[in-house]
C-alpha positions in Angstrom: 195.0 54.2 24.0 193.7 50.8 25.1 190.1 52.0 25.0 190.6 53.4 21.5 192.0 50.2 20.3 189.1 48.3 21.9 186.5 50.5 20.4 188.3 50.3 17.1 188.1 46.5 17.3 184.4 46.7 18.3 183.7 48.9 15.2 185.5 46.4 13.0 183.5 43.6 14.4 180.2 45.5 14.2 181.0 46.3 10.5 181.8 42.7 9.8 178.7 41.5 11.4 176.6 44.1 9.4 178.3 43.0 6.2 177.7 39.4 7.0 174.1 40.1 7.7 173.6 41.7 4.3 175.3 38.8 2.6 173.2 36.3 4.4 170.1 38.2 3.6 170.9 37.8 -0.2 172.3 34.3 0.0 169.9 32.8 2.6 167.9 29.8 1.4 164.2 30.1 1.5 163.9 28.5 4.9 160.7 28.6 6.6 161.7 30.2 9.9 160.0 33.6 9.4 156.9 32.0 7.9 156.8 29.6 11.0 156.9 32.5 13.5 154.4 34.6 11.5 152.0 31.6 11.2 152.2 30.9 14.9 151.7 34.6 15.7 154.4 34.4 18.5 158.1 34.8 19.0 159.3 32.4 21.7 162.1 34.2 23.6 164.5 32.6 26.1 166.0 34.8 28.9 168.0 34.4 32.1 167.9 36.6 35.0 170.9 39.1 35.0 169.9 42.7 35.5 170.1 45.1 33.7 170.0 42.7 30.6 167.0 40.7 31.9 165.1 40.3 35.1 161.5 39.3 36.3 159.3 42.3 36.9 156.9 42.7 39.9 154.1 41.4 37.9 156.1 38.3 36.8 156.9 39.7 33.3 160.2 39.6 31.6 161.9 43.0 31.9 165.3 44.5 31.0 167.4 45.6 28.1 167.1 42.4 26.1 163.5 41.6 26.6 162.6 45.1 25.7 164.4 44.6 22.4 162.6 41.4 21.9 159.3 43.1 22.4 160.3 45.8 19.9 161.2 43.2 17.3 158.1 41.1 17.9 156.0 44.3 17.5 157.6 45.1 14.2 157.1 41.6 13.0 153.3 41.7 14.1 153.6 38.8 16.5 153.4 38.4 20.4 156.6 37.7 22.4 156.4 34.6 24.7 159.2 34.7 27.3 160.7 31.5 28.7 162.9 31.9 31.8 165.7 29.4 32.3 169.3 29.1 33.5 171.8 30.9 31.4 173.6 27.7 30.4 170.4 26.3 29.1 169.6 29.0 26.7 171.6 28.0 23.6 170.7 24.3 23.9 167.1 25.4 24.1 167.5 27.4 21.0 169.3 24.6 19.1 166.5 22.1 20.1 163.7 24.4 18.8 162.2 25.1 22.2 162.7 28.8 21.7 163.1 31.0 18.6 165.5 33.6 20.1 167.8 34.3 23.0 167.5 37.7 24.6 169.7 37.7 27.7 172.7 40.1 27.1 174.5 37.4 25.2 178.0 38.3 24.2 179.0 37.8 20.6 182.0 35.4 20.5 183.4 33.1 17.7 182.7 30.1 19.8 179.0 30.9 20.2 178.8 32.0 16.5 179.5 28.4 15.6 176.3 27.4 17.3 173.9 30.3 16.9 173.1 33.1 14.4 173.7 36.5 15.9 171.7 39.5 15.1 173.4 42.8 14.5 175.2 44.1 17.8 172.8 45.7 20.2 175.2 46.8 23.0 178.8 47.4 23.7 179.8 46.3 27.2 182.9 46.4 29.5 183.8 43.8 32.0 183.5 44.3 35.7 184.4 43.0 39.1 182.1 42.6 42.2 183.7 42.2 45.5 182.9 42.8 49.2 183.3 46.5 50.1 185.1 45.7 53.3 187.9 43.7 51.6 191.0 45.4 50.1 190.5 46.6 46.6 191.4 43.9 44.0 193.4 44.8 40.9 191.3 45.6 37.9 193.6 43.6 35.6 192.7 39.9 35.2 196.3 38.7 34.9 197.2 40.5 38.2 194.3 38.9 39.9 195.3 35.5 38.6 198.7 36.1 40.2 197.1 36.2 43.6 196.9 32.5 44.6 194.2 32.9 47.4 191.7 34.6 45.2 188.6 32.7 44.0 186.5 34.0 41.3 182.8 33.2 40.6 181.3 33.4 37.1 177.9 32.4 35.5 178.0 29.0 34.0 178.3 29.3 30.2 179.3 33.0 30.3 182.3 34.4 28.5 184.1 35.5 31.7 185.5 32.1 32.5 187.3 32.0 29.1 189.1 35.2 29.5 190.0 34.5 33.2 191.6 31.2 32.0 193.3 33.2 29.2 194.7 35.5 31.9 196.3 32.5 33.7 193.6 31.9 36.5 193.6 28.1 37.2 190.3 26.3 36.6 190.2 25.2 40.2 189.8 28.8 41.3 186.9 29.6 39.0 183.5 28.8 40.6 180.6 28.5 38.0 177.2 29.4 39.3 173.8 28.8 37.6 172.7 32.5 37.6 173.6 36.0 38.6 171.8 36.0 41.9 173.6 32.8 43.0 177.0 34.3 42.0 176.3 37.5 43.9 175.4 35.5 46.9 178.7 33.5 46.6 180.6 36.8 47.0 178.4 38.1 49.7 178.8 34.9 52.0 182.6 34.4 51.2 182.4 31.3 48.9 184.2 33.5 46.4 186.2 36.7 46.6 185.0 38.3 43.4 182.4 37.9 40.7 183.6 38.5 37.1 180.7 39.7 35.0 179.7 42.6 32.7 180.2 46.2 34.2 176.4 47.0 33.9 175.5 43.8 35.8 177.9 44.3 38.6 177.1 48.0 39.0 173.4 47.1 39.3 174.3 44.4 42.0 176.4 46.8 44.0 173.7 49.5 43.9 171.2 47.0 45.5 173.6 45.8 48.2 173.2 48.8 50.6 177.0 49.3 50.5 178.0 45.8 51.2 179.4 45.2 47.7 181.6 47.2 45.5 181.7 47.1 41.7 184.9 48.1 39.6 185.7 48.0 36.0 187.9 45.0 35.0 190.4 44.5 32.2 190.1 41.1 30.4 193.0 39.4 28.7 191.9 40.3 25.1 189.8 43.5 24.9 188.0 46.0 27.0 184.9 46.2 25.0 182.6 43.3 24.0 179.5 43.3 21.7 176.2 41.9 22.7 173.4 40.7 20.4 170.2 38.6 20.1 170.8 35.0 19.1 168.7 32.9 16.7 169.0 29.3 15.5 171.5 28.6 12.8 169.7 28.1 9.6 166.8 30.5 10.5 168.2 33.1 8.2 164.9 34.5 7.0 164.0 35.2 10.6 167.4 36.6 11.4 167.3 39.0 8.4 163.8 40.2 9.6 165.1 40.6 13.2 168.1 42.7 11.8 165.7 44.8 9.8 163.6 45.5 12.9 166.6 46.3 15.0 168.0 48.7 12.3 164.8 50.7 12.7 164.8 50.5 16.5 168.4 50.8 17.7 169.2 54.4 18.7 165.6 55.5 18.5 163.9 57.6 21.2 162.0 54.4 22.3 165.2 52.5 22.5 167.1 55.1 24.4 164.1 55.4 26.8 164.2 51.7 27.5 168.0 51.8 28.1 167.7 54.7 30.5 165.0 52.8 32.4 167.7 50.1 33.3 170.6 52.6 33.9 172.2 52.4 30.4 172.8 55.1 27.9 174.0 56.2 24.5 177.5 55.3 25.5 176.4 51.7 25.7 175.1 51.6 22.1 177.1 49.6 19.7 179.6 51.5 17.3 177.7 52.6 14.1 174.4 53.1 15.9 172.8 56.5 15.4 173.8 58.7 18.5 176.1 56.0 19.8 178.4 57.6 22.4 177.2 61.1 21.8 
């Protein structure tokens, strides 16, 4: 029942985002954002390392779910993607300052972030997850139950949404340990600085798979909902560019090319946002 309510909420949010995109496309001022990108011949894309959303490949290139989307969008716009690696917490400030044109980093769509950035249509639906040491007793999957355990320390990525719902669940701020990136947060659990990492289910699943059995991933239940939506982020006011990105995504999401890119990082149709062709089938 909770899952159905959460998916229903996700569908409503997706529909609202889609309607807003249509309205903005009609009402957007003739800003020069799309013209700027086309004239430069490149789309500057910020990302932070958090597999499977984004990571650095063996040849030093940006890989993962979000960079693959950015490449597909850039190809449809006829420009070259230029990827800029930075800490997660630096992504939105870099977008606001004009250093980059887009954030492609598994960014959750939240009302707080929507006040600072312009989100694309949803590109993924994501559940929350825990990462803990496999040798430790299994922790409760409910965030409120975890908050009631006074000795438990939880690490998060600085700037990520998990800290917000942990606080909403009653976890004191002094038991939440922000880290600059996913690798540092994973290490904090491994070496005992923290008891658990709160992050998205795809991310913690990927970490556990790489740990040779030392770490265990489990689904978690946030305070508000079990399903979150992810999207690309653009600068507020760059509505012409955002409308062009949404048009490119409409043609790409759910396609065979997109599903192949998802499969390459361990994601599937069930991770597509509601309303996407083939989502959940």
